[in-house]
C-alpha positions in Angstrom: 45.1 51.5 -44.1 48.6 52.6 -43.3 51.9 50.8 -43.2 54.2 50.4 -40.2 57.7 49.5 -41.2 60.3 47.7 -39.1 63.8 49.3 -39.0 66.0 47.3 -41.3 68.2 47.7 -44.4 66.4 50.9 -45.6 65.6 52.4 -42.2 62.0 53.2 -41.1 61.7 56.5 -43.1 63.3 55.1 -46.2 60.2 53.5 -47.5 58.8 57.0 -48.2 59.9 58.6 -51.5 61.7 61.9 -51.5 59.8 65.1 -51.2 61.0 66.0 -54.7 59.6 62.8 -56.3 56.4 63.1 -54.4 55.8 66.6 -55.5 56.8 65.7 -59.1 54.3 62.8 -59.2 51.6 65.3 -58.2 52.7 67.9 -60.7 52.8 65.3 -63.5 49.3 63.9 -62.7 47.7 67.3 -62.6 49.5 68.6 -65.7 48.7 65.4 -67.6 45.1 65.7 -66.6 45.0 69.4 -67.6 46.5 68.5 -71.0 44.0 65.8 -71.5 41.1 68.2 -70.7 42.4 70.6 -73.4 42.4 67.8 -76.0 38.9 66.8 -75.0 37.7 70.4 -75.3 39.4 70.8 -78.7 38.1 67.6 -80.2 34.6 68.2 -78.9 34.6 71.5 -80.9 36.1 70.0 -84.0 34.5 66.6 -84.4 30.9 65.4 -84.5 32.0 62.3 -82.6 34.9 62.4 -80.1 34.1 59.8 -77.4 37.2 57.7 -78.4 39.4 60.4 -76.8 38.0 59.3 -73.5 40.5 56.4 -73.6 43.7 58.5 -73.6 43.7 60.1 -70.2 46.1 57.6 -68.8 48.6 58.3 -71.6 48.6 62.1 -70.9 49.1 61.6 -67.2 51.8 59.0 -67.6 53.6 61.3 -70.1 53.7 64.3 -67.8 54.6 62.2 -64.7 57.6 61.0 -66.8 58.6 64.6 -67.7 58.1 65.9 -64.2 60.1 63.2 -62.4 63.1 63.2 -64.8 65.1 65.7 -62.8 65.1 63.2 -59.9 66.6 60.4 -61.9 63.3 58.7 -62.6 63.3 56.9 -65.9 60.1 55.7 -67.7 59.7 52.5 -69.7 56.8 51.6 -72.0 55.1 48.3 -71.0 52.7 46.5 -73.1 49.3 45.3 -71.9 47.0 42.9 -73.8 47.2 43.2 -77.5 47.6 46.9 -78.1 47.5 48.8 -74.8 50.6 50.5 -73.4 51.4 52.4 -70.2 54.6 53.6 -68.4 56.5 52.1 -65.6 58.7 54.5 -63.6 62.0 53.5 -62.0 64.8 55.0 -60.0 67.8 52.7 -60.3 69.9 54.2 -57.5 67.1 53.6 -54.9 66.0 50.5 -56.8 62.3 51.5 -56.8 59.6 51.1 -59.4 56.1 52.7 -59.4 53.1 53.0 -61.7 50.2 55.4 -61.8 46.6 54.3 -61.6 43.1 55.8 -61.4 41.8 55.1 -57.9 38.5 54.0 -59.4 40.1 50.8 -60.7 42.3 50.3 -57.7 41.4 47.9 -54.8 43.1 48.4 -51.4 41.9 44.9 -50.3 42.6 42.9 -53.5 45.4 44.7 -55.4 45.9 42.0 -58.0 42.3 42.1 -59.1 41.4 45.8 -58.9 37.9 47.1 -59.5 35.6 47.5 -62.5 33.8 50.7 -63.4 31.0 49.9 -61.1 33.3 49.6 -58.1 33.1 45.8 -57.9 36.2 43.7 -57.4 37.1 42.0 -60.6 36.7 38.2 -60.8 40.1 37.3 -62.2 43.6 38.3 -61.2 46.0 40.3 -63.3 49.3 38.4 -63.7 51.3 41.6 -64.4 50.3 43.0 -60.9 51.4 39.8 -59.2 54.8 40.0 -60.8 55.2 43.7 -59.8 54.0 43.0 -56.3 56.7 40.3 -55.9 59.2 43.1 -55.8 58.0 43.7 -52.2 58.6 40.2 -51.1 61.4 41.2 -48.8 59.6 44.2 -47.3 58.3 43.6 -43.7 54.7 44.7 -43.4 52.7 45.0 -40.2 49.1 46.1 -40.4 47.9 48.4 -37.6 44.4 50.0 -37.0 44.0 52.9 -39.4 41.6 55.2 -41.2 39.7 53.6 -44.0 39.7 55.4 -47.3 36.5 55.3 -49.3 36.7 54.9 -53.0 34.1 56.8 -55.0 32.7 55.5 -58.3 31.9 57.8 -61.2 30.0 56.9 -64.3 32.4 58.4 -66.8 33.7 54.9 -67.5 35.8 54.8 -70.6 38.0 57.7 -69.7 40.4 55.6 -67.7 40.6 52.1 -69.1 43.1 50.0 -67.2 44.5 46.8 -68.7 44.1 43.4 -67.2 46.7 41.3 -69.0 50.3 42.4 -69.4 52.9 40.6 -71.4 55.0 38.4 -69.1 58.3 39.7 -70.4 57.5 43.2 -69.2 57.2 42.3 -65.5 58.6 38.9 -64.9 61.8 38.8 -62.8 61.6 42.4 -61.7 61.9 41.4 -58.1 65.6 40.9 -58.8 66.0 44.4 -60.2 64.1 46.4 -57.7 63.6 46.5 -53.9 60.4 48.4 -53.7 57.2 48.7 -55.8 54.6 51.5 -55.3 51.3 52.5 -56.9 50.4 56.1 -57.1 46.6 56.6 -57.3 44.6 59.7 -58.2 40.9 60.3 -57.7 38.7 62.6 -59.9 35.8 64.1 -58.0 32.3 65.0 -59.1 33.6 68.4 -59.9 36.0 66.8 -62.5 39.0 68.0 -60.5 41.9 65.8 -59.1 40.9 65.6 -55.5 43.1 62.9 -54.0 46.6 61.5 -54.8 48.1 58.8 -52.6 51.1 56.5 -52.7 50.7 52.9 -51.8 52.9 49.8 -51.3 51.2 46.5 -52.1 52.0 43.4 -50.0 52.3 40.2 -52.1 51.6 38.1 -49.0 48.1 39.4 -48.1 47.3 41.1 -51.5 46.5 44.4 -49.7 47.8 47.9 -50.3 49.3 49.9 -47.5 49.4 53.7 -47.5 52.9 55.1 -47.6 52.1 58.8 -48.2 49.0 60.9 -48.7 50.1 63.3 -51.4 46.8 65.2 -51.5 48.3 68.1 -49.5 50.6 68.9 -52.5 47.6 69.7 -54.7 47.1 73.5 -55.0 50.6 74.4 -53.9 51.5 75.7 -57.4 49.5 78.1 -59.6 49.4 75.5 -62.4 47.4 73.2 -60.1 44.4 75.5 -60.2 42.1 75.6 -63.3 38.5 75.9 -64.0 36.4 73.4 -65.9 33.7 75.1 -67.8 30.2 73.7 -68.6 31.1 73.0 -72.2 34.0 70.9 -71.1 31.9 69.1 -68.5 29.4 68.2 -71.3 32.2 66.9 -73.4 33.4 64.6 -70.6 30.0 63.2 -70.0 29.0 60.1 -72.0 25.2 60.1 -72.5 22.6 58.3 -74.5 24.4 54.9 -74.4 25.1 52.1 -71.9 28.8 53.1 -71.9 28.5 54.8 -68.6 27.8 51.6 -66.7 29.7 49.0 -68.6 33.3 47.8 -68.1 35.8 47.8 -70.9 36.0 44.0 -70.8 32.4 43.8 -71.8 33.4 45.1 -75.2 35.9 42.3 -75.8 38.7 44.9 -75.9 40.7 43.2 -73.2 41.0 39.6 -72.2 41.6 38.7 -68.6 44.0 36.0 -67.6 41.5 33.1 -67.4 39.8 33.9 -70.7 43.2 34.2 -72.5 44.5 30.9 -71.1 41.3 29.2 -72.2 41.5 30.6 -75.7 
């Protein structure tokens, strides 16, 4: 899906982020992933058990996106999710924009506020934090037009990219008065364990769909640091075997409560 914008306060082209920010998002995602891989490699060599490090990929990526985007006036803020999980929100106050970074495997173009589980199925319950963030786009005029459909691949490396379901209300409530635009940058990791696709979406709170603003995939490979090999020993370290972890969602472990369960408790 793509987005067609009416000319208005921002102007038609103003819904796209600057070239500098786009490139920095890509640089940060790739450098964060590379840093994460080095940690996985190191811990696989040092520890007899190291599977818990599969949970930290998002932290590495958020951290390096924050560093990469700083020169363009993008600030990062820690937001809490559930009881213990944290992630970063990125904001540019001059342009009044906010964005977050997500693994495409957990992202649903058709139902943004639910997302997908590790098996590629749409989650049953909504995430209240996503509803609050999507409300930032309440004044954006969306018009859906026929477009290319992007397929989302599912990998059974599950716990490497846990995404929270429940976010503390104070972290997102009322943000529609602070920002004019909210985006989600998604990255996809292919079967070769490389970052293969990076895209920037704008979710519509009216129809709960995400509209493609920019396909940033073309930025991948433009810098020497984007290219690196993944050796067989690292591939082995990234593969969870011998348990059911590869086919279960994090919620199955009781680590995160969705909105309905938490309200009932």
